[in-house]
C-alpha positions in Angstrom: -46.8 68.7 -3.8 -45.2 71.7 -5.5 -45.0 69.9 -8.8 -48.6 68.7 -8.6 -49.8 72.1 -7.5 -47.6 74.0 -10.0 -48.4 77.6 -11.0 -51.5 79.6 -10.3 -54.9 78.0 -10.0 -58.1 79.0 -11.7 -59.4 82.0 -9.7 -62.7 82.3 -11.5 -64.5 81.6 -8.2 -63.0 84.8 -6.9 -61.0 85.5 -3.8 -62.3 85.2 -0.3 -61.2 87.4 2.6 -60.1 85.1 5.5 -59.0 87.8 8.0 -60.8 89.5 10.9 -59.1 92.3 12.8 -55.7 91.4 11.2 -55.7 87.7 12.1 -56.7 84.6 10.2 -60.3 83.8 11.2 -60.9 80.1 12.0 -64.6 80.1 10.9 -63.8 81.9 7.6 -60.9 79.5 7.0 -62.9 76.4 7.7 -65.8 77.5 5.5 -63.5 78.4 2.7 -61.6 75.0 2.8 -64.8 73.0 3.2 -66.3 74.7 0.1 -63.8 72.7 -1.9 -62.5 69.8 0.3 -64.9 67.7 2.4 -62.3 65.0 3.1 -61.0 64.6 6.7 -57.4 65.1 5.6 -55.7 67.9 3.6 -52.2 68.4 2.2 -50.6 71.8 2.9 -47.4 73.3 1.5 -45.7 76.5 2.6 -42.1 75.8 1.4 -39.8 72.8 1.0 -39.2 72.7 4.8 -42.8 73.2 5.9 -45.3 70.7 4.6 -48.1 68.9 6.4 -50.9 66.4 6.1 -53.7 66.5 8.6 -57.2 67.6 9.5 -58.8 71.0 9.4 -57.7 72.1 12.9 -54.0 71.3 12.1 -54.4 73.0 8.7 -55.6 76.2 10.4 -52.7 76.2 12.9 -50.2 75.5 10.0 -51.7 78.2 7.8 -51.7 80.8 10.7 -48.1 80.0 11.5 -46.7 80.2 7.9 -49.0 82.4 5.9 -47.3 85.7 6.6 -44.1 84.6 4.9 -45.4 82.2 2.3 -48.2 81.5 -0.1 -49.9 78.4 1.4 -51.0 75.7 -1.1 -53.8 73.4 0.0 -54.9 70.3 -1.8 -57.3 67.4 -1.4 -55.6 64.0 -1.2 -56.5 63.4 -4.9 -55.4 66.9 -6.0 -58.8 67.6 -7.6 -59.3 70.5 -5.2 -56.6 73.1 -5.0 -56.5 76.2 -2.9 -54.1 79.0 -2.3 -54.0 81.3 0.7 -52.0 84.5 0.1 -49.9 86.3 2.8 -52.4 89.2 2.4 -55.1 87.0 4.0 -57.2 86.1 0.9 -57.8 82.7 -0.6 -58.8 81.3 -3.9 -59.9 77.7 -4.8 -60.6 75.5 -7.7 -62.3 72.2 -8.0 -61.3 70.1 -11.0 -63.6 67.5 -12.4 -62.4 64.0 -11.8 
């Protein structure tokens, strides 16, 4: 995952604020992710010990748990959609043409 999601992504779409009252907001998170990934399953990477594959609900819980100490990398199964969620609570995404 780290090798396929290496470096920064294109942030020309701009950053999206995902926090409400100091916490990751489920609705904002899901809208942000679904803007780029409509598949049922996502790949998430926080660090070499914390990686997951699963649905949007599991992705929210994973992100909420790990985002304060790590940049979360999210990708579609084909790696055409790549997102980052920063510890500051903002996210950016990029959708490559396949």
